[in-house]
MARFILUM-600700 format. One record per residue (C-alpha): x, y, z negated; chain. Coordinates in pm, whole numbers. Each point is the difference from the previous one (the first is absolute). Layout:
# residues N
<atom><x>X</x><y>Y</y><z>Z</z><mol>A</mol></atom>
...
//
This chain:
# residues 170
<atom><x>8826</x><y>5683</y><z>4910</z><mol>A</mol></atom>
<atom><x>-328</x><y>-24</y><z>191</z><mol>A</mol></atom>
<atom><x>-161</x><y>215</y><z>-267</z><mol>A</mol></atom>
<atom><x>269</x><y>268</y><z>41</z><mol>A</mol></atom>
<atom><x>-43</x><y>7</y><z>379</z><mol>A</mol></atom>
<atom><x>-377</x><y>25</y><z>-35</z><mol>A</mol></atom>
<atom><x>20</x><y>278</y><z>-258</z><mol>A</mol></atom>
<atom><x>243</x><y>199</y><z>216</z><mol>A</mol></atom>
<atom><x>-229</x><y>-42</y><z>301</z><mol>A</mol></atom>
<atom><x>-302</x><y>99</y><z>-209</z><mol>A</mol></atom>
<atom><x>178</x><y>308</y><z>-136</z><mol>A</mol></atom>
<atom><x>114</x><y>101</y><z>348</z><mol>A</mol></atom>
<atom><x>-354</x><y>-32</y><z>134</z><mol>A</mol></atom>
<atom><x>-84</x><y>326</y><z>-175</z><mol>A</mol></atom>
<atom><x>164</x><y>177</y><z>293</z><mol>A</mol></atom>
<atom><x>-311</x><y>-75</y><z>209</z><mol>A</mol></atom>
<atom><x>-142</x><y>303</y><z>-180</z><mol>A</mol></atom>
<atom><x>227</x><y>214</y><z>217</z><mol>A</mol></atom>
<atom><x>-255</x><y>-47</y><z>281</z><mol>A</mol></atom>
<atom><x>-270</x><y>167</y><z>-210</z><mol>A</mol></atom>
<atom><x>245</x><y>277</y><z>-90</z><mol>A</mol></atom>
<atom><x>99</x><y>67</y><z>362</z><mol>A</mol></atom>
<atom><x>-354</x><y>-9</y><z>136</z><mol>A</mol></atom>
<atom><x>-125</x><y>205</y><z>-296</z><mol>A</mol></atom>
<atom><x>253</x><y>269</y><z>89</z><mol>A</mol></atom>
<atom><x>-99</x><y>-18</y><z>367</z><mol>A</mol></atom>
<atom><x>-365</x><y>35</y><z>-100</z><mol>A</mol></atom>
<atom><x>83</x><y>304</y><z>-216</z><mol>A</mol></atom>
<atom><x>191</x><y>167</y><z>283</z><mol>A</mol></atom>
<atom><x>-288</x><y>-66</y><z>243</z><mol>A</mol></atom>
<atom><x>-254</x><y>143</y><z>-245</z><mol>A</mol></atom>
<atom><x>213</x><y>311</y><z>-64</z><mol>A</mol></atom>
<atom><x>43</x><y>51</y><z>375</z><mol>A</mol></atom>
<atom><x>-373</x><y>-38</y><z>75</z><mol>A</mol></atom>
<atom><x>-93</x><y>233</y><z>-288</z><mol>A</mol></atom>
<atom><x>249</x><y>259</y><z>123</z><mol>A</mol></atom>
<atom><x>-141</x><y>-22</y><z>352</z><mol>A</mol></atom>
<atom><x>-349</x><y>46</y><z>-145</z><mol>A</mol></atom>
<atom><x>116</x><y>320</y><z>-173</z><mol>A</mol></atom>
<atom><x>153</x><y>127</y><z>325</z><mol>A</mol></atom>
<atom><x>-322</x><y>-79</y><z>191</z><mol>A</mol></atom>
<atom><x>-207</x><y>179</y><z>-265</z><mol>A</mol></atom>
<atom><x>231</x><y>303</y><z>10</z><mol>A</mol></atom>
<atom><x>-21</x><y>7</y><z>380</z><mol>A</mol></atom>
<atom><x>-380</x><y>-15</y><z>-25</z><mol>A</mol></atom>
<atom><x>1</x><y>298</y><z>-239</z><mol>A</mol></atom>
<atom><x>231</x><y>211</y><z>216</z><mol>A</mol></atom>
<atom><x>-191</x><y>-88</y><z>318</z><mol>A</mol></atom>
<atom><x>-334</x><y>81</y><z>-161</z><mol>A</mol></atom>
<atom><x>117</x><y>339</y><z>-123</z><mol>A</mol></atom>
<atom><x>181</x><y>80</y><z>324</z><mol>A</mol></atom>
<atom><x>-310</x><y>-67</y><z>211</z><mol>A</mol></atom>
<atom><x>-231</x><y>179</y><z>-242</z><mol>A</mol></atom>
<atom><x>-218</x><y>-308</y><z>-36</z><mol>A</mol></atom>
<atom><x>-131</x><y>-89</y><z>-341</z><mol>A</mol></atom>
<atom><x>-175</x><y>-339</y><z>2</z><mol>A</mol></atom>
<atom><x>-274</x><y>-62</y><z>-254</z><mol>A</mol></atom>
<atom><x>199</x><y>-256</y><z>-201</z><mol>A</mol></atom>
<atom><x>338</x><y>162</y><z>50</z><mol>A</mol></atom>
<atom><x>95</x><y>12</y><z>-368</z><mol>A</mol></atom>
<atom><x>-122</x><y>-353</y><z>-63</z><mol>A</mol></atom>
<atom><x>209</x><y>-126</y><z>292</z><mol>A</mol></atom>
<atom><x>312</x><y>171</y><z>-133</z><mol>A</mol></atom>
<atom><x>-47</x><y>-120</y><z>-356</z><mol>A</mol></atom>
<atom><x>-90</x><y>-349</y><z>121</z><mol>A</mol></atom>
<atom><x>310</x><y>-19</y><z>219</z><mol>A</mol></atom>
<atom><x>233</x><y>113</y><z>-277</z><mol>A</mol></atom>
<atom><x>-161</x><y>-221</y><z>-264</z><mol>A</mol></atom>
<atom><x>22</x><y>-293</y><z>241</z><mol>A</mol></atom>
<atom><x>373</x><y>68</y><z>39</z><mol>A</mol></atom>
<atom><x>45</x><y>21</y><z>-378</z><mol>A</mol></atom>
<atom><x>-177</x><y>-335</y><z>-24</z><mol>A</mol></atom>
<atom><x>248</x><y>-153</y><z>246</z><mol>A</mol></atom>
<atom><x>294</x><y>153</y><z>-188</z><mol>A</mol></atom>
<atom><x>-127</x><y>-154</y><z>-325</z><mol>A</mol></atom>
<atom><x>-34</x><y>-342</y><z>161</z><mol>A</mol></atom>
<atom><x>356</x><y>46</y><z>131</z><mol>A</mol></atom>
<atom><x>110</x><y>66</y><z>-358</z><mol>A</mol></atom>
<atom><x>-170</x><y>-325</y><z>-104</z><mol>A</mol></atom>
<atom><x>203</x><y>-181</y><z>264</z><mol>A</mol></atom>
<atom><x>321</x><y>164</y><z>-124</z><mol>A</mol></atom>
<atom><x>-74</x><y>-89</y><z>-362</z><mol>A</mol></atom>
<atom><x>-78</x><y>-354</y><z>109</z><mol>A</mol></atom>
<atom><x>324</x><y>-33</y><z>198</z><mol>A</mol></atom>
<atom><x>221</x><y>156</y><z>-269</z><mol>A</mol></atom>
<atom><x>-167</x><y>-199</y><z>-275</z><mol>A</mol></atom>
<atom><x>35</x><y>-334</y><z>176</z><mol>A</mol></atom>
<atom><x>362</x><y>73</y><z>82</z><mol>A</mol></atom>
<atom><x>86</x><y>91</y><z>-358</z><mol>A</mol></atom>
<atom><x>-192</x><y>-293</y><z>-147</z><mol>A</mol></atom>
<atom><x>123</x><y>-274</y><z>230</z><mol>A</mol></atom>
<atom><x>324</x><y>112</y><z>167</z><mol>A</mol></atom>
<atom><x>200</x><y>263</y><z>-188</z><mol>A</mol></atom>
<atom><x>-13</x><y>338</y><z>-170</z><mol>A</mol></atom>
<atom><x>23</x><y>291</y><z>240</z><mol>A</mol></atom>
<atom><x>344</x><y>140</y><z>-87</z><mol>A</mol></atom>
<atom><x>-30</x><y>345</y><z>167</z><mol>A</mol></atom>
<atom><x>-305</x><y>70</y><z>-217</z><mol>A</mol></atom>
<atom><x>217</x><y>-43</y><z>-310</z><mol>A</mol></atom>
<atom><x>320</x><y>156</y><z>141</z><mol>A</mol></atom>
<atom><x>-7</x><y>329</y><z>-190</z><mol>A</mol></atom>
<atom><x>-111</x><y>-157</y><z>-327</z><mol>A</mol></atom>
<atom><x>-356</x><y>132</y><z>11</z><mol>A</mol></atom>
<atom><x>-222</x><y>-286</y><z>108</z><mol>A</mol></atom>
<atom><x>-292</x><y>97</y><z>220</z><mol>A</mol></atom>
<atom><x>-304</x><y>-72</y><z>-218</z><mol>A</mol></atom>
<atom><x>-244</x><y>-19</y><z>290</z><mol>A</mol></atom>
<atom><x>182</x><y>-282</y><z>173</z><mol>A</mol></atom>
<atom><x>123</x><y>-179</y><z>-313</z><mol>A</mol></atom>
<atom><x>-189</x><y>-328</y><z>-9</z><mol>A</mol></atom>
<atom><x>101</x><y>-271</y><z>-245</z><mol>A</mol></atom>
<atom><x>-298</x><y>-237</y><z>9</z><mol>A</mol></atom>
<atom><x>-287</x><y>-106</y><z>222</z><mol>A</mol></atom>
<atom><x>-238</x><y>172</y><z>-243</z><mol>A</mol></atom>
<atom><x>179</x><y>333</y><z>50</z><mol>A</mol></atom>
<atom><x>-12</x><y>-46</y><z>377</z><mol>A</mol></atom>
<atom><x>-369</x><y>-86</y><z>-15</z><mol>A</mol></atom>
<atom><x>-77</x><y>300</y><z>-223</z><mol>A</mol></atom>
<atom><x>183</x><y>247</y><z>223</z><mol>A</mol></atom>
<atom><x>-157</x><y>-135</y><z>317</z><mol>A</mol></atom>
<atom><x>-349</x><y>-10</y><z>-154</z><mol>A</mol></atom>
<atom><x>25</x><y>364</y><z>-111</z><mol>A</mol></atom>
<atom><x>95</x><y>110</y><z>351</z><mol>A</mol></atom>
<atom><x>-279</x><y>-213</y><z>148</z><mol>A</mol></atom>
<atom><x>-250</x><y>169</y><z>-232</z><mol>A</mol></atom>
<atom><x>127</x><y>336</y><z>124</z><mol>A</mol></atom>
<atom><x>-47</x><y>-121</y><z>359</z><mol>A</mol></atom>
<atom><x>-359</x><y>-90</y><z>-85</z><mol>A</mol></atom>
<atom><x>-58</x><y>340</y><z>-162</z><mol>A</mol></atom>
<atom><x>141</x><y>181</y><z>303</z><mol>A</mol></atom>
<atom><x>-215</x><y>-217</y><z>229</z><mol>A</mol></atom>
<atom><x>-304</x><y>79</y><z>-213</z><mol>A</mol></atom>
<atom><x>55</x><y>374</y><z>34</z><mol>A</mol></atom>
<atom><x>57</x><y>-36</y><z>372</z><mol>A</mol></atom>
<atom><x>-338</x><y>-174</y><z>35</z><mol>A</mol></atom>
<atom><x>-168</x><y>258</y><z>-224</z><mol>A</mol></atom>
<atom><x>104</x><y>274</y><z>242</z><mol>A</mol></atom>
<atom><x>-207</x><y>-156</y><z>278</z><mol>A</mol></atom>
<atom><x>-306</x><y>-84</y><z>-210</z><mol>A</mol></atom>
<atom><x>-321</x><y>192</y><z>55</z><mol>A</mol></atom>
<atom><x>-209</x><y>81</y><z>-306</z><mol>A</mol></atom>
<atom><x>-374</x><y>9</y><z>48</z><mol>A</mol></atom>
<atom><x>-128</x><y>88</y><z>-340</z><mol>A</mol></atom>
<atom><x>54</x><y>32</y><z>-370</z><mol>A</mol></atom>
<atom><x>30</x><y>-376</y><z>-57</z><mol>A</mol></atom>
<atom><x>287</x><y>-18</y><z>250</z><mol>A</mol></atom>
<atom><x>177</x><y>282</y><z>-182</z><mol>A</mol></atom>
<atom><x>-56</x><y>-178</y><z>-332</z><mol>A</mol></atom>
<atom><x>157</x><y>-319</y><z>140</z><mol>A</mol></atom>
<atom><x>286</x><y>210</y><z>133</z><mol>A</mol></atom>
<atom><x>60</x><y>157</y><z>-342</z><mol>A</mol></atom>
<atom><x>-20</x><y>-338</y><z>-173</z><mol>A</mol></atom>
<atom><x>246</x><y>-156</y><z>242</z><mol>A</mol></atom>
<atom><x>251</x><y>280</y><z>-54</z><mol>A</mol></atom>
<atom><x>-45</x><y>-39</y><z>-376</z><mol>A</mol></atom>
<atom><x>61</x><y>-375</y><z>29</z><mol>A</mol></atom>
<atom><x>318</x><y>60</y><z>202</z><mol>A</mol></atom>
<atom><x>123</x><y>257</y><z>-254</z><mol>A</mol></atom>
<atom><x>-67</x><y>-234</y><z>-293</z><mol>A</mol></atom>
<atom><x>173</x><y>-285</y><z>182</z><mol>A</mol></atom>
<atom><x>306</x><y>214</y><z>71</z><mol>A</mol></atom>
<atom><x>10</x><y>112</y><z>-362</z><mol>A</mol></atom>
<atom><x>9</x><y>-358</y><z>-126</z><mol>A</mol></atom>
<atom><x>248</x><y>-99</y><z>269</z><mol>A</mol></atom>
<atom><x>236</x><y>272</y><z>-123</z><mol>A</mol></atom>
<atom><x>-19</x><y>-151</y><z>-350</z><mol>A</mol></atom>
<atom><x>109</x><y>-349</y><z>117</z><mol>A</mol></atom>
<atom><x>350</x><y>-85</y><z>-112</z><mol>A</mol></atom>
<atom><x>37</x><y>302</y><z>-228</z><mol>A</mol></atom>
<atom><x>42</x><y>-43</y><z>-373</z><mol>A</mol></atom>
//
């Protein structure tokens, strides 16, 4: 009898994961809101700049940097969503509305910790790639060797993305 009580308590303890799910969703909403505000601020900057006739030296870099920064935040928000959905499906229950019409959503379908880890790691790599290109936009190149390093780094990113796309495919 003591064993049965302990096992029931142990099994019920999985519901502590709901905290990670709730705060993961809150984190995703916050990231989406901040990224959206960044887009609005960037758009306002563009309209104000054109309306006043000013054209700052790094105008295009500022616009691209602002938008890429927002994309970066959106991707991190997606990581938080994947994390929350994955934990919920693994520890609590399947998400019934996702399966309601018979066509299961493949993006959010997570059946093991390895699948969750793979999906999150792919999005994290994309966040790193976006961050890399954001930093590249603000880099100053002072010679041929800098341009060579730039070309090699882009080649390395492209090769890495190629192999990442092959992971999990037969």
